[in-house]
C-alpha positions in Angstrom: 146.1 46.1 -104.2 148.0 47.9 -107.2 144.8 49.1 -108.8 143.7 50.8 -105.3 147.4 52.0 -105.1 146.9 53.8 -108.5 143.7 54.8 -107.9 144.3 56.2 -104.6 147.6 58.2 -106.1 145.9 59.5 -108.8 143.4 60.9 -106.7 146.0 62.4 -104.4 147.7 64.0 -107.4 144.7 65.5 -108.7 143.5 67.0 -105.3 147.2 68.8 -105.0 146.6 69.8 -108.9 143.1 72.0 -107.6 144.1 75.9 -107.8 144.2 77.2 -104.1 141.1 79.8 -104.7 138.8 76.8 -105.4 135.1 77.4 -105.0 134.3 76.4 -101.3 137.3 79.1 -100.4 134.4 81.9 -99.1 132.4 82.8 -96.7 129.7 85.5 -96.5 127.2 87.3 -93.7 124.4 89.2 -94.8 122.4 91.5 -92.6 119.2 91.7 -92.8 118.7 88.3 -94.7 114.8 89.3 -95.0 113.7 92.6 -95.9 110.2 93.6 -95.0 108.6 96.3 -96.8 106.0 98.2 -94.6 104.3 101.8 -95.2 107.7 103.5 -93.9 109.9 102.0 -96.3 112.0 104.0 -99.0 114.7 102.2 -99.6 117.4 100.3 -97.2 120.6 98.6 -97.2 122.0 95.4 -96.8 125.3 95.1 -94.9 127.8 92.1 -96.2 130.7 90.6 -94.4 133.0 88.0 -95.6 136.1 86.5 -96.2 137.9 85.3 -99.9 141.3 84.5 -101.0 144.3 87.0 -100.4 144.9 89.0 -103.5 141.7 88.6 -105.3 139.1 91.4 -105.9 135.5 91.2 -104.5 132.4 91.7 -106.7 128.8 91.4 -104.8 126.0 90.8 -106.8 122.3 90.9 -106.1 119.7 89.6 -108.7 116.0 89.2 -109.0 113.9 87.1 -110.7 113.6 86.8 -114.3 110.6 87.9 -116.1 108.5 89.4 -118.8 108.9 93.1 -119.5 106.0 94.3 -122.1 106.9 97.8 -123.7 105.8 100.5 -126.6 108.4 101.3 -129.0 108.0 105.2 -129.7 108.6 106.6 -133.1 107.5 109.6 -135.3 104.7 108.9 -137.6 104.9 110.4 -141.0 108.0 111.7 -139.7 106.1 114.3 -137.8 104.6 113.0 -134.4 106.2 111.1 -131.5 103.7 108.3 -131.2 103.9 104.3 -129.3 104.2 102.3 -132.7 105.5 98.5 -131.9 104.7 96.4 -129.1 108.0 95.3 -127.6 108.0 91.8 -125.4 111.2 91.0 -123.4 111.7 87.5 -121.7 114.2 87.3 -119.0 114.7 90.6 -117.6 116.0 90.3 -114.0 113.5 92.5 -111.8 116.8 93.8 -110.0 120.8 93.9 -110.8 122.9 95.8 -108.2 126.7 95.4 -108.5 129.3 96.4 -106.1 133.0 95.7 -106.3 136.4 96.6 -104.7 137.5 98.0 -108.3 135.6 99.1 -111.2 134.4 96.0 -113.6 136.3 97.4 -116.4 139.6 96.8 -114.4 138.5 93.0 -113.6 139.5 91.7 -117.2 137.2 89.3 -118.7 135.3 88.1 -115.5 134.6 91.9 -114.7 132.9 92.1 -118.3 131.0 89.5 -117.5 129.3 90.6 -114.6 128.2 93.8 -116.2 124.6 94.4 -116.8 124.9 94.2 -120.9 126.6 90.5 -120.8 124.1 89.7 -118.3 121.4 90.8 -120.8 122.6 89.0 -123.6 120.2 86.0 -122.7 117.4 88.3 -123.0 115.1 87.2 -125.8 112.7 90.2 -127.8 110.0 90.0 -129.6 109.4 90.6 -132.7 112.9 89.1 -134.1 113.4 92.1 -136.1 113.6 94.5 -133.3 117.1 96.4 -133.2 118.4 94.3 -130.5 121.6 96.3 -129.4 119.5 99.6 -129.4 116.6 98.0 -127.4 119.2 96.3 -124.8 121.0 99.8 -124.0 117.8 101.6 -123.2 116.3 99.1 -121.2 119.8 99.5 -119.3 119.3 103.2 -119.0 115.2 102.7 -117.9 116.4 100.5 -115.3 119.2 102.5 -114.1 117.2 105.5 -113.9 114.5 103.7 -111.7 117.7 102.5 -109.4 116.7 98.5 -110.2 120.3 98.6 -111.9 123.1 99.7 -110.3 126.7 99.3 -110.8 129.0 100.9 -108.1 132.9 100.4 -108.0 134.3 100.9 -104.5 131.4 99.5 -102.4 133.2 96.8 -101.4 136.2 97.8 -98.4 139.1 95.3 -97.9 140.4 94.5 -94.8 143.3 92.3 -93.5 145.0 89.1 -94.5 145.3 86.0 -92.4 146.4 82.3 -93.1 145.7 83.3 -96.9 142.3 84.9 -96.8 141.1 88.4 -96.8 138.1 89.9 -94.9 135.8 92.3 -96.9 132.5 94.3 -95.9 130.4 96.3 -98.3 126.8 98.4 -97.5 124.8 98.3 -100.7 122.0 99.9 -101.4 118.4 98.5 -101.9 116.2 101.0 -104.2 112.6 102.0 -103.1 110.8 100.6 -106.1 111.4 96.9 -104.8 109.1 94.0 -105.7 108.3 91.4 -102.8 110.1 87.9 -104.0 113.3 86.0 -103.9 116.7 87.4 -105.0 120.1 86.0 -104.8 123.5 87.7 -103.5 126.5 86.2 -104.6 130.2 87.3 -103.3 132.6 86.4 -106.4 136.5 86.4 -105.7 138.3 87.7 -109.1 141.9 86.9 -109.8 143.7 88.0 -112.9 140.4 88.3 -114.8 139.1 85.4 -113.8 136.2 84.2 -111.1 138.5 81.8 -108.6 136.1 81.8 -105.6 132.0 82.2 -105.0 129.7 81.8 -102.6 125.9 82.5 -102.5 123.0 83.5 -100.3 119.3 84.0 -100.3 118.1 87.3 -99.7 114.1 87.4 -99.4 111.9 90.6 -99.6 108.3 90.4 -98.1 105.2 92.7 -97.7 104.2 93.0 -93.8 101.8 95.2 -92.1 99.6 97.5 -94.5 101.4 96.6 -97.7 100.3 92.9 -97.2 96.8 93.7 -96.2 96.1 95.5 -99.1 98.2 93.3 -101.6 96.1 89.8 -100.1 92.9 92.5 -100.3 93.6 93.1 -104.0 94.1 89.6 -105.0 91.9 88.0 -102.9 88.6 90.4 -102.9 89.2 92.6 -105.7 86.0 94.1 -105.5 86.1 95.0 -101.8 89.9 96.6 -102.8 88.3 98.7 -105.5 85.7 100.2 -103.2 88.5 100.8 -100.3 90.9 102.5 -103.2 88.1 104.9 -104.1 87.1 106.1 -100.8 90.8 106.3 -99.8 91.3 108.5 -102.9 88.2 110.4 -102.1 88.9 111.2 -98.6 92.8 112.2 -99.6 91.4 114.6 -102.4 89.0 116.1 -99.7 91.9 116.6 -97.5 93.9 118.0 -100.2 91.2 120.5 -100.9 90.6 121.7 -97.4 94.4 122.1 -96.6 94.7 124.6 -100.1 91.5 126.2 -99.0 92.9 127.1 -95.3 95.9 128.2 -97.0 94.3 130.6 -99.6 92.0 132.0 -97.0 95.0 132.6 -95.0 96.6 134.9 -97.8 
């Protein structure tokens, strides 16, 4: 009995010593949970609402699946002409990395620094090993940022009212038009005094529907038919554009 009492007392003390900001002290709702890409898709938004520990700042992060990226490094041949030189392969590059926060990440201490794209890309491997890593990572971020696939926006998250030690938050995150179908993760992270104090995560799905889905199935399942159809569409499009410009020329 004494041993049992000792164990229970130890468990109680351990429970009391757990910080008020535990991993479970967050909730989040995401709308929509599935993004559908049809013929009219040109980007969209995702609405996030939730509750977080009082006094914390919120960072929302959407991360896509990691994959390989093949690129060519440009350099001057004989110091004269710019040409494609070495082939580079990046391993573990997320297809999407979007961060929205209630304050700039640079103001959130060590936790904010770890949530920046530069830190996330530290795990990326580059072949060949002799490649200038810092320069290449910087160029990769610039490329993905230009494509709107990597975004870091402060002020996207609005903090709301406080009740019973919890504070509400809302945000609307932009989703780019160049979005690949697949599974994504949307995380809500509470940061206080430079540390992550709570986190919750939701799945975010992106899927093709309507004509894009039909074309994708045709391309992967019936390559020859897809090629013929693509050629016909290109010819018809060229003919229509030609007739439009010809009619405009006659009008003048």
